[in-house]
All heavy atoms as an XYZ file, in Angstrom:
822
protein
N     -59.536     61.073     10.798
C     -60.061     60.575      9.538
C     -59.687     59.100      9.374
O     -58.571     58.699      9.646
C     -59.498     61.405      8.384
C     -60.089     61.087      7.067
S     -59.487     62.301      5.862
C     -60.447     61.846      4.493
N     -60.632     58.312      8.923
C     -60.445     56.878      8.763
C     -59.571     56.567      7.559
O     -59.744     57.143      6.484
C     -61.818     56.241      8.599
C     -61.826     54.761      8.750
C     -63.222     54.270      8.679
N     -63.549     54.146      7.254
C     -64.574     53.465      6.787
N     -65.390     52.901      7.604
N     -64.803     53.383      5.503
N     -58.646     55.637      7.747
C     -57.765     55.227      6.653
C     -58.536     54.355      5.667
O     -59.265     53.442      6.052
C     -56.585     54.441      7.229
C     -55.552     54.071      6.211
C     -54.372     53.347      6.836
O     -53.944     53.760      7.926
O     -53.903     52.376      6.229
N     -58.375     54.638      4.378
C     -59.057     53.868      3.344
C     -58.386     52.504      3.209
O     -57.164     52.402      3.127
C     -59.000     54.617      2.011
C     -59.828     53.965      0.933
C     -59.882     54.800     -0.325
C     -60.727     54.080     -1.363
N     -60.808     54.820     -2.601
N     -59.181     51.434      3.177
C     -58.598     50.100      3.033
C     -57.998     49.904      1.641
O     -58.432     50.527      0.673
C     -59.792     49.164      3.246
C     -60.994     49.985      2.947
C     -60.634     51.414      3.256
N     -57.005     49.032      1.562
C     -56.378     48.746      0.273
C     -56.867     47.401     -0.253
O     -57.183     46.489      0.515
C     -54.838     48.734      0.385
O     -54.458     47.763      1.358
C     -54.314     50.095      0.795
N     -56.911     47.292     -1.575
C     -57.366     46.052     -2.207
C     -56.398     44.917     -1.917
O     -55.185     45.121     -1.863
C     -57.488     46.235     -3.714
C     -58.693     47.055     -4.100
O     -59.610     47.260     -3.321
N     -58.700     47.539     -5.326
N     -56.967     43.716     -1.763
C     -56.149     42.518     -1.612
C     -55.729     42.027     -2.991
O     -56.522     42.053     -3.944
C     -56.943     41.418     -0.908
C     -57.384     41.679      0.528
C     -58.237     40.519      1.032
C     -56.198     41.909      1.436
N     -54.518     41.545     -3.086
C     -54.045     40.939     -4.338
C     -54.642     39.533     -4.452
O     -55.153     38.972     -3.470
C     -52.522     40.856     -4.342
O     -52.081     39.918     -3.372
N     -54.556     38.954     -5.639
C     -55.030     37.575     -5.828
C     -54.298     36.625     -4.885
O     -54.905     35.716     -4.314
C     -54.848     37.139     -7.275
C     -55.846     37.764     -8.218
C     -55.722     37.247     -9.638
O     -55.298     36.080     -9.826
O     -56.060     38.005    -10.561
N     -53.009     36.846     -4.714
C     -52.210     36.000     -3.823
C     -52.670     36.138     -2.371
O     -52.758     35.141     -1.644
C     -50.727     36.352     -3.957
C     -49.817     35.427     -3.209
C     -48.361     35.710     -3.515
C     -47.508     34.696     -2.770
N     -46.134     34.700     -3.196
N     -52.989     37.341     -1.952
C     -53.481     37.558     -0.584
C     -54.839     36.886     -0.377
O     -55.094     36.311      0.686
C     -53.585     39.053     -0.280
C     -52.248     39.739     -0.112
C     -52.378     41.239      0.001
O     -53.066     41.858     -0.858
O     -51.782     41.804      0.945
N     -55.687     36.951     -1.381
C     -56.999     36.291     -1.297
C     -56.819     34.778     -1.218
O     -57.444     34.117     -0.378
C     -57.889     36.688     -2.487
C     -58.232     38.178     -2.416
C     -59.162     35.836     -2.512
C     -58.865     38.729     -3.678
N     -55.951     34.223     -2.056
C     -55.683     32.779     -2.028
C     -55.141     32.356     -0.665
O     -55.547     31.324     -0.122
C     -54.687     32.402     -3.118
C     -55.255     32.428     -4.509
C     -54.201     32.187     -5.591
O     -53.097     31.687     -5.259
O     -54.479     32.499     -6.754
N     -54.248     33.135     -0.104
C     -53.675     32.832      1.207
C     -54.748     32.861      2.291
O     -54.795     31.990      3.170
C     -52.563     33.824      1.528
O     -52.062     33.605      2.823
N     -55.627     33.839      2.218
C     -56.724     33.941      3.182
C     -57.632     32.722      3.092
O     -58.009     32.130      4.112
C     -57.506     35.231      2.909
C     -58.558     35.653      3.908
C     -57.947     35.942      5.271
C     -59.293     36.887      3.400
N     -57.953     32.307      1.880
C     -58.819     31.142      1.681
C     -58.127     29.845      2.079
O     -58.785     28.912      2.548
C     -59.295     31.080      0.227
C     -60.197     32.231     -0.211
C     -60.471     32.156     -1.700
C     -61.482     32.261      0.580
N     -56.814     29.765      1.906
C     -56.064     28.592      2.361
C     -56.056     28.500      3.884
O     -56.106     27.406      4.446
C     -54.617     28.634      1.855
C     -54.494     28.260      0.388
O     -55.447     27.671     -0.164
O     -53.444     28.577     -0.207
N     -56.007     29.640      4.534
C     -55.976     29.676      6.001
C     -57.349     29.413      6.600
O     -57.471     28.713      7.601
C     -55.456     31.043      6.488
O     -54.154     31.261      5.937
C     -55.373     31.095      8.007
N     -58.378     29.982      5.999
C     -59.744     29.875      6.527
C     -60.608     29.112      5.523
O     -61.299     29.696      4.695
C     -60.305     31.274      6.828
C     -59.445     32.007      7.828
C     -58.569     33.009      7.421
C     -59.481     31.665      9.178
C     -57.765     33.667      8.343
C     -58.680     32.317     10.094
C     -57.823     33.310      9.666
O     -57.022     33.948     10.576
N     -60.568     27.805      5.619
C     -61.214     26.914      4.642
C     -62.740     27.053      4.602
O     -63.377     26.629      3.646
C     -60.855     25.456      4.943
C     -59.369     25.187      4.993
C     -58.817     24.907      3.655
C     -57.377     24.436      3.794
N     -56.562     24.904      2.722
N     -63.331     27.631      5.659
C     -64.786     27.801      5.696
C     -65.266     28.824      4.676
O     -66.436     28.858      4.329
C     -65.248     28.272      7.087
C     -64.848     27.382      8.228
C     -63.507     27.783      8.860
O     -62.690     28.481      8.213
O     -63.265     27.396     10.002
N     -64.369     29.684      4.238
C     -64.704     30.774      3.334
C     -64.387     30.399      1.894
O     -63.466     29.657      1.631
C     -63.930     32.036      3.723
C     -64.388     32.601      5.025
C     -63.971     32.231      6.273
C     -65.370     33.612      5.213
N     -64.636     32.961      7.225
C     -65.499     33.815      6.603
C     -66.151     34.372      4.343
C     -66.385     34.758      7.140
C     -67.031     35.301      4.878
C     -67.137     35.491      6.264
N     -65.162     30.953      0.968
C     -64.874     30.758     -0.448
C     -65.107     32.054     -1.208
O     -65.828     32.947     -0.758
C     -65.692     29.614     -1.030
C     -67.181     29.785     -0.958
C     -67.927     28.555     -1.456
O     -68.036     27.598     -0.688
O     -68.388     28.582     -2.620
N     -64.494     32.129     -2.357
C     -64.589     33.300     -3.221
C     -65.723     33.101     -4.214
O     -65.888     32.025     -4.779
C     -63.261     33.492     -3.961
C     -63.161     34.670     -4.918
C     -63.281     35.995     -4.165
C     -61.846     34.607     -5.681
N     -66.497     34.148     -4.415
C     -67.580     34.120     -5.393
C     -67.631     35.494     -6.053
O     -66.953     36.418     -5.612
C     -68.903     33.797     -4.693
C     -69.938     33.192     -5.632
O     -69.765     33.283     -6.863
O     -70.925     32.636     -5.135
N     -68.421     35.621     -7.098
C     -68.610     36.920     -7.748
C     -70.071     37.084     -8.122
O     -70.786     36.101     -8.349
C     -67.764     37.075     -9.033
O     -68.146     36.068     -9.957
C     -66.286     36.990     -8.746
N     -70.486     38.328     -8.165
C     -71.819     38.657     -8.661
C     -71.683     39.939     -9.465
O     -71.132     40.927     -8.964
C     -72.816     38.859     -7.518
C     -74.214     39.127     -8.010
C     -75.208     39.211     -6.907
C     -76.585     39.460     -7.523
N     -77.591     39.653     -6.501
N     -72.126     39.893    -10.698
C     -72.014     41.039    -11.603
C     -70.574     41.525    -11.698
O     -70.305     42.726    -11.757
C     -72.930     42.177    -11.157
C     -74.399     41.777    -11.126
O     -74.804     40.965    -11.992
O     -75.138     42.258    -10.249
N     -69.625     40.575    -11.674
C     -68.216     40.901    -11.808
C     -67.555     41.431    -10.549
O     -66.380     41.790    -10.565
N     -68.296     41.475     -9.456
C     -67.761     41.992     -8.191
C     -67.450     40.806     -7.275
O     -68.341     40.017     -6.959
C     -68.757     42.944     -7.508
C     -69.010     44.147     -8.419
C     -68.237     43.391     -6.149
C     -70.126     45.047     -7.969
N     -66.193     40.671     -6.847
C     -65.827     39.541     -5.986
C     -66.300     39.762     -4.547
O     -66.367     40.892     -4.063
C     -64.296     39.539     -6.050
C     -63.930     40.969     -6.269
C     -65.030     41.531     -7.129
N     -66.655     38.662     -3.901
C     -66.979     38.705     -2.480
C     -66.593     37.367     -1.860
O     -66.396     36.372     -2.559
C     -68.453     39.039     -2.239
C     -69.434     38.033     -2.798
C     -69.890     36.984     -2.017
C     -69.909     38.153     -4.095
C     -70.795     36.067     -2.527
C     -70.819     37.247     -4.615
C     -71.267     36.198     -3.821
N     -66.484     37.372     -0.559
C     -66.204     36.150      0.187
C     -67.492     35.702      0.846
O     -68.306     36.526      1.275
C     -65.122     36.403      1.236
C     -63.766     36.797      0.656
C     -62.843     37.316      1.745
C     -63.134     35.627     -0.070
N     -67.677     34.396      0.912
C     -68.888     33.895      1.560
C     -68.566     32.686      2.423
O     -67.591     31.966      2.181
C     -69.972     33.562      0.553
C     -69.693     32.353     -0.310
C     -70.852     32.095     -1.254
C     -70.615     30.853     -2.089
N     -71.713     30.588     -3.002
N     -69.388     32.515      3.429
C     -69.276     31.371      4.315
C     -70.688     30.887      4.618
O     -71.573     31.694      4.910
C     -68.589     31.759      5.629
C     -68.469     30.581      6.592
S     -67.762     31.023      8.191
C     -69.216     31.673      8.991
N     -70.900     29.588      4.528
C     -72.168     28.977      4.918
C     -71.866     27.959      5.993
O     -70.925     27.173      5.868
C     -72.848     28.332      3.717
C     -73.234     29.345      2.664
C     -73.965     28.737      1.473
O     -74.368     27.554      1.550
O     -74.126     29.459      0.477
N     -72.639     28.005      7.051
C     -72.363     27.132      8.186
C     -73.677     26.665      8.795
O     -74.631     27.425      8.880
C     -71.542     27.912      9.217
C     -71.003     27.087     10.346
C     -70.006     27.917     11.162
C     -69.522     27.142     12.340
N     -68.171     26.683     12.213
N     -73.687     25.405      9.204
C     -74.857     24.847      9.876
C     -74.466     24.525     11.313
O     -73.443     23.879     11.560
C     -75.341     23.588      9.155
C     -76.653     23.078      9.675
C     -77.255     22.002      8.799
O     -77.050     22.037      7.567
O     -77.927     21.120      9.359
N     -75.275     24.964     12.239
C     -75.044     24.743     13.665
C     -76.017     23.687     14.183
O     -76.951     23.294     13.486
C     -75.231     26.059     14.428
C     -74.236     27.119     14.033
C     -74.474     27.951     12.948
C     -73.051     27.270     14.737
C     -73.561     28.924     12.581
C     -72.132     28.236     14.379
C     -72.385     29.063     13.292
N     -75.814     23.251     15.416
C     -76.709     22.229     15.985
C     -78.111     22.765     16.215
O     -79.089     22.009     16.128
C     -76.152     21.694     17.298
C     -74.963     20.764     17.104
C     -74.535     20.105     18.379
N     -74.145     21.133     19.326
C     -73.991     20.946     20.626
N     -74.202     19.768     21.145
N     -73.623     21.927     21.415
N     -78.227     24.070     16.511
C     -79.535     24.647     16.807
C     -79.476     26.167     16.633
O     -78.419     26.730     16.342
C     -79.984     24.270     18.224
C     -78.954     24.637     19.271
O     -78.414     25.746     19.271
N     -78.650     23.709     20.162
N     -80.616     26.810     16.835
C     -80.713     28.252     16.668
C     -79.841     28.999     17.670
O     -79.212     30.001     17.327
C     -82.171     28.700     16.803
C     -82.328     30.192     16.725
C     -82.218     30.852     15.506
C     -82.582     30.934     17.865
C     -82.364     32.230     15.432
C     -82.724     32.310     17.793
C     -82.615     32.957     16.578
N     -79.776     28.520     18.887
C     -78.985     29.204     19.912
C     -77.517     29.268     19.523
O     -76.875     30.317     19.662
C     -79.146     28.502     21.278
O     -80.538     28.510     21.627
C     -78.351     29.200     22.357
N     -76.956     28.189     19.010
C     -75.563     28.201     18.578
C     -75.369     29.133     17.377
O     -74.377     29.858     17.307
C     -75.081     26.797     18.235
C     -74.807     25.954     19.452
C     -74.170     24.615     19.105
O     -73.799     24.388     17.925
O     -74.037     23.800     20.031
N     -76.301     29.115     16.457
C     -76.212     30.007     15.297
C     -76.264     31.460     15.749
O     -75.457     32.294     15.306
C     -77.346     29.715     14.311
N     -77.166     31.761     16.660
C     -77.307     33.141     17.121
C     -76.095     33.579     17.936
O     -75.686     34.745     17.868
C     -78.593     33.318     17.929
C     -79.015     34.752     18.004
C     -79.762     35.315     16.990
C     -78.628     35.545     19.069
C     -80.129     36.651     17.044
C     -78.993     36.879     19.126
C     -79.743     37.445     18.110
N     -75.496     32.675     18.664
C     -74.262     32.997     19.395
C     -73.167     33.421     18.423
O     -72.431     34.380     18.682
C     -73.787     31.799     20.219
O     -74.694     31.533     21.253
N     -73.063     32.718     17.305
C     -72.068     33.076     16.304
C     -72.407     34.421     15.663
O     -71.528     35.245     15.419
C     -71.945     31.987     15.238
C     -70.755     32.162     14.341
C     -69.497     31.758     14.754
C     -70.885     32.745     13.090
C     -68.387     31.920     13.935
C     -69.787     32.909     12.260
C     -68.527     32.503     12.686
N     -73.692     34.675     15.419
C     -74.116     35.963     14.874
C     -73.740     37.088     15.838
O     -73.323     38.170     15.405
C     -75.630     35.962     14.573
C     -75.943     35.005     13.429
C     -76.117     37.372     14.249
C     -77.424     34.736     13.229
N     -73.858     36.838     17.121
C     -73.451     37.834     18.115
C     -71.964     38.130     17.989
O     -71.537     39.297     18.043
C     -73.793     37.349     19.536
O     -75.209     37.135     19.610
C     -73.364     38.356     20.583
N     -71.152     37.105     17.781
C     -69.723     37.312     17.572
C     -69.483     38.138     16.309
O     -68.637     39.037     16.293
C     -68.999     35.969     17.488
C     -67.493     36.096     17.390
C     -66.801     34.750     17.407
C     -65.292     34.925     17.313
N     -64.589     33.647     17.283
N     -70.235     37.845     15.245
C     -70.138     38.627     14.011
C     -70.421     40.103     14.310
O     -69.697     40.993     13.859
C     -71.112     38.098     12.929
C     -71.198     39.058     11.744
C     -70.700     36.710     12.465
N     -71.458     40.355     15.080
C     -71.832     41.739     15.414
C     -70.729     42.443     16.196
O     -70.408     43.603     15.916
C     -73.132     41.743     16.213
N     -70.144     41.761     17.153
C     -69.091     42.370     17.964
C     -67.845     42.680     17.137
O     -67.249     43.749     17.268
C     -68.754     41.480     19.160
C     -69.875     41.317     20.188
C     -69.514     40.249     21.212
C     -70.191     42.642     20.850
N     -67.462     41.748     16.280
C     -66.315     41.991     15.396
C     -66.641     43.147     14.450
O     -65.829     44.054     14.253
C     -65.932     40.718     14.612
C     -64.974     41.037     13.473
C     -65.336     39.677     15.544
N     -67.826     43.129     13.868
C     -68.232     44.173     12.928
C     -68.140     45.562     13.551
O     -67.584     46.487     12.955
C     -69.670     43.932     12.461
O     -69.769     42.740     11.731
N     -68.682     45.702     14.732
C     -68.662     46.997     15.395
C     -67.256     47.413     15.802
O     -66.919     48.592     15.743
C     -69.586     46.986     16.610
C     -71.050     47.016     16.250
C     -71.450     48.282     15.487
O     -71.247     49.398     16.019
O     -71.947     48.157     14.356
N     -66.436     46.451     16.176
C     -65.088     46.789     16.643
C     -64.211     47.355     15.528
O     -63.312     48.153     15.793
C     -64.408     45.581     17.292
O     -64.007     44.633     16.315
N     -64.469     46.959     14.279
C     -63.646     47.459     13.171
C     -64.459     48.270     12.160
O     -63.939     48.660     11.115
C     -62.881     46.308     12.465
C     -63.835     45.324     11.794
C     -61.933     45.623     13.421
C     -63.142     44.309     10.895
N     -65.738     48.506     12.456
C     -66.625     49.277     11.579
C     -66.648     48.684     10.169
O     -66.426     49.369      9.169
C     -66.215     50.752     11.545
C     -67.275     51.620     10.870
O     -68.460     51.239     10.893
O     -66.910     52.670     10.305
N     -66.903     47.374     10.117
C     -66.995     46.662      8.833
C     -68.015     45.551      9.016
O     -67.873     44.719      9.904
C     -65.620     46.090      8.456
C     -65.558     45.567      7.062
N     -65.843     46.340      5.960
C     -65.223     44.338      6.595
C     -65.686     45.601      4.864
N     -65.314     44.388      5.220
N     -69.043     45.538      8.191
C     -70.200     44.689      8.447
C     -70.479     43.736      7.289
O     -70.598     44.172      6.140
C     -71.421     45.565      8.713
C     -71.207     46.491      9.861
N     -70.511     47.673      9.723
C     -71.541     46.390     11.162
C     -70.454     48.279     10.893
N     -71.068     47.515     11.787
N     -70.607     42.468      7.612
C     -70.956     41.441      6.635
C     -72.465     41.446      6.410
O     -73.235     41.908      7.257
C     -70.520     40.070      7.146
N     -72.873     40.902      5.281
C     -74.291     40.637      5.057
C     -74.585     39.290      5.703
O     -73.835     38.329      5.516
C     -74.591     40.618      3.565
C     -74.346     41.962      2.911
C     -74.599     41.953      1.417
O     -75.322     41.066      0.918
O     -74.059     42.846      0.741
N     -75.676     39.223      6.469
C     -75.989     38.039      7.276
C     -77.372     37.508      6.905
O     -78.334     38.268      6.849
C     -75.990     38.386      8.781
C     -74.663     38.994      9.206
C     -76.340     37.160      9.624
C     -74.707     39.621     10.593
N     -77.443     36.182      6.667
C     -78.714     35.486      6.490
C     -78.748     34.342      7.496
O     -77.780     33.597      7.622
C     -78.843     34.901      5.082
C     -78.978     35.931      4.020
C     -80.140     36.440      3.521
C     -77.921     36.576      3.316
N     -79.856     37.364      2.546
C     -78.496     37.475      2.405
C     -76.530     36.498      3.371
C     -77.753     38.271      1.559
C     -75.775     37.295      2.524
C     -76.392     38.164      1.642
N     -79.868     34.216      8.159
C     -80.012     33.156      9.154
C     -81.412     32.568      9.081
O     -82.398     33.294      9.069
C     -79.748     33.730     10.551
C     -80.120     32.763     11.652
O     -80.968     33.066     12.475
N     -79.500     31.608     11.678
N     -81.470     31.237      9.007
C     -82.730     30.512      9.131
C     -82.476     29.376     10.102
O     -81.679     28.470      9.816
C     -83.225     29.956      7.771
C     -84.493     29.142      7.964
C     -83.434     31.079      6.775
N     -83.083     29.467     11.259
C     -82.944     28.521     12.354
C     -81.471     28.236     12.645
O     -80.807     29.035     13.277
C     -83.758     27.244     12.111
C     -83.659     26.284     13.270
C     -84.104     26.640     14.543
C     -83.070     25.034     13.114
C     -83.980     25.778     15.625
C     -82.950     24.158     14.184
C     -83.406     24.537     15.428
O     -83.263     23.689     16.485
N     -80.926     27.120     12.188
C     -79.540     26.757     12.524
C     -78.578     26.983     11.359
O     -77.414     26.620     11.438
C     -79.459     25.298     12.974
C     -79.757     24.311     11.865
O     -80.499     24.603     10.934
N     -79.191     23.132     11.960
N     -79.065     27.571     10.277
C     -78.218     27.796      9.102
C     -77.871     29.279      8.990
O     -78.735     30.143      9.143
C     -78.924     27.323      7.839
C     -79.118     25.820      7.844
C     -79.778     25.348      6.574
C     -79.885     23.851      6.600
N     -81.201     23.350      6.799
N     -76.600     29.519      8.705
C     -76.094     30.882      8.622
C     -75.304     31.052      7.337
O     -74.561     30.157      6.931
C     -75.179     31.158      9.824
C     -74.435     32.478      9.826
C     -75.398     33.628     10.055
C     -73.371     32.456     10.914
N     -75.480     32.192      6.692
C     -74.675     32.538      5.521
C     -74.181     33.968      5.692
O     -74.952     34.857      6.042
C     -75.488     32.415      4.240
C     -74.631     32.624      2.992
C     -75.379     32.347      1.707
N     -76.215     33.477      1.362
C     -77.513     33.418      1.084
N     -78.148     32.264      1.142
N     -78.191     34.493      0.764
N     -72.889     34.162      5.461
C     -72.282     35.484      5.498
C     -71.715     35.805      4.125
O     -71.156     34.923      3.462
C     -71.131     35.541      6.505
C     -71.447     35.253      7.961
C     -70.165     35.283      8.788
C     -72.443     36.254      8.501
N     -71.858     37.043      3.693
C     -71.193     37.542      2.492
C     -70.422     38.781      2.898
O     -70.911     39.597      3.679
C     -72.208     37.899      1.399
C     -72.733     36.702      0.688
C     -73.590     37.049     -0.505
O     -74.272     36.177     -0.992
N     -73.595     38.263     -0.993
N     -69.228     38.901      2.340
C     -68.336     39.961      2.786
C     -67.589     40.582      1.617
O     -67.020     39.862      0.785
C     -67.334     39.365      3.788
C     -66.390     40.306      4.499
C     -67.147     41.276      5.387
C     -65.400     39.492      5.332
N     -67.634     41.882      1.546
C     -66.814     42.669      0.639
C     -66.799     44.091      1.174
O     -67.585     44.434      2.049
C     -67.339     42.649     -0.806
C     -68.560     43.502     -1.091
C     -68.372     44.229     -2.413
C     -69.807     42.651     -1.146
N     -65.912     44.887      0.658
C     -65.862     46.284      1.066
C     -66.730     47.070      0.089
O     -66.361     47.245     -1.077
C     -64.406     46.798      1.067
O     -63.636     45.951      1.935
C     -64.332     48.225      1.549
N     -67.895     47.498      0.568
C     -68.868     48.149     -0.316
C     -68.357     49.470     -0.883
O     -68.674     49.824     -2.018
C     -70.190     48.362      0.430
C     -70.930     47.095      0.663
N     -70.828     46.377      1.837
C     -71.761     46.391     -0.136
C     -71.571     45.303      1.753
N     -72.156     45.276      0.567
N     -67.566     50.202     -0.122
C     -67.103     51.509     -0.609
C     -66.172     51.383     -1.813
O     -66.022     52.328     -2.582
C     -66.455     52.324      0.500
C     -65.145     51.751      1.023
C     -64.595     52.518      2.215
O     -64.089     53.631      2.013
O     -64.695     51.993      3.337
N     -65.554     50.201     -1.995
C     -64.654     49.997     -3.136
C     -65.149     48.909     -4.094
O     -64.540     48.687     -5.132
C     -63.241     49.605     -2.653
O     -63.327     48.374     -1.925
C     -62.617     50.690     -1.803
N     -66.231     48.210     -3.722
C     -66.725     47.065     -4.509
C     -65.605     46.076     -4.803
O     -65.444     45.604     -5.932
C     -67.394     47.506     -5.801
C     -68.850     47.829     -5.605
O     -69.475     47.391     -4.644
N     -69.400     48.614     -6.495
N     -64.829     45.781     -3.764
C     -63.707     44.852     -3.915
C     -63.404     44.215     -2.568
O     -64.025     44.529     -1.556
C     -62.473     45.597     -4.439
O     -62.079     46.598     -3.515
N     -62.446     43.309     -2.572
C     -61.967     42.698     -1.337
C     -60.752     43.486     -0.870
O     -59.825     43.727     -1.643
C     -61.622     41.234     -1.570
C     -62.816     40.376     -1.983
C     -62.363     38.976     -2.373
C     -63.859     40.325     -0.883
N     -60.779     43.894      0.391
C     -59.734     44.769      0.908
C     -59.184     44.254      2.238
O     -59.651     43.235      2.774
C     -60.254     46.203      1.131
O     -61.159     46.184      2.255
C     -60.939     46.775     -0.094
N     -58.257     45.012      2.757
C     -57.666     44.708      4.059
C     -58.726     44.651      5.149
O     -58.565     43.932      6.129
C     -56.590     45.747      4.416
O     -57.133     47.072      4.243
C     -55.362     45.598      3.539
N     -59.828     45.368      4.995
C     -60.925     45.313      5.971
C     -61.553     43.921      6.006
O     -61.911     43.411      7.062
C     -62.003     46.350      5.647
C     -61.701     47.715      6.167
C     -61.748     47.710      7.684
C     -61.941     49.095      8.208
N     -61.845     49.146      9.660
N     -61.701     43.302      4.851
C     -62.285     41.961      4.784
C     -61.352     40.942      5.438
O     -61.800     40.064      6.183
C     -62.583     41.585      3.329
C     -63.508     42.597      2.683
O     -64.625     42.785      3.191
O     -63.102     43.219      1.687
N     -60.072     41.084      5.171
C     -59.080     40.191      5.787
C     -59.088     40.352      7.304
O     -59.082     39.361      8.044
C     -57.693     40.499      5.228
C     -56.612     39.608      5.779
C     -55.267     39.937      5.164
C     -54.182     39.039      5.744
N     -52.871     39.330      5.138
N     -59.129     41.586      7.779
C     -59.160     41.838      9.219
C     -60.417     41.240      9.847
O     -60.366     40.611     10.905
C     -59.104     43.348      9.469
C     -59.112     43.734     10.929
C     -59.074     45.237     11.148
O     -59.346     46.012     10.211
O     -58.775     45.635     12.288
N     -61.556     41.407      9.185
C     -62.822     40.867      9.690
C     -62.741     39.352      9.857
O     -63.059     38.809     10.918
C     -63.954     41.231      8.715
C     -65.296     40.698      9.114
C     -66.165     41.461      9.881
C     -65.701     39.432      8.719
C     -67.407     40.959     10.249
C     -66.938     38.926      9.083
C     -67.789     39.700      9.855
N     -62.297     38.658      8.814
C     -62.233     37.199      8.862
C     -61.235     36.737      9.906
O     -61.492     35.804     10.673
C     -61.901     36.618      7.466
C     -63.096     36.832      6.538
C     -61.545     35.136      7.553
C     -62.833     36.458      5.091
N     -60.103     37.387      9.964
C     -59.060     37.006     10.934
C     -59.581     37.118     12.368
O     -59.385     36.219     13.181
C     -57.798     37.884     10.745
O     -57.328     37.709      9.396
C     -56.709     37.495     11.715
N     -60.283     38.197     12.668
C     -60.834     38.369     14.028
C     -61.984     37.415     14.292
O     -62.097     36.845     15.377
C     -61.300     39.824     14.222
C     -60.200     40.861     14.291
C     -60.801     42.269     14.272
C     -59.346     40.668     15.533
N     -62.862     37.240     13.310
C     -64.035     36.376     13.503
C     -63.664     34.930     13.721
O     -64.265     34.241     14.538
C     -64.964     36.497     12.291
C     -66.246     35.676     12.367
C     -67.146     36.180     13.505
C     -66.973     35.720     11.034
N     -62.657     34.446     13.027
C     -62.338     33.028     13.057
C     -61.345     32.656     14.158
O     -60.922     31.501     14.218
C     -61.837     32.585     11.687
C     -62.786     32.883     10.532
S     -64.518     32.391     10.783
C     -64.359     30.626     10.672
N     -61.004     33.592     15.034
C     -60.110     33.282     16.165
C     -60.749     32.275     17.076
O     -61.912     32.276     17.330
C     -59.811     34.538     16.978
C     -58.737     35.371     16.397
C     -58.426     36.483     17.361
C     -57.276     37.316     16.867
N     -56.955     38.405     17.767
């Protein structure tokens, strides 16, 4: 049985954002999420990064929302089962940004 992720504290979220400056905190309808917007030199570089997102997602069974138009990429991340930011989100970002 899969272990349920635990919510991140405000301090943990701040620490994560201090470490990974590409990410920022946002909310929609009172639900917090993390987002990252990035522009690459071309579509191939953007798609290479999307491939990394896919590999990380599958490895930990946690999937970001992905938008891509040519060389522009946007990711949104939260734990849907809890409608909050959890240890799963921290693990995802930590692995993705290595």
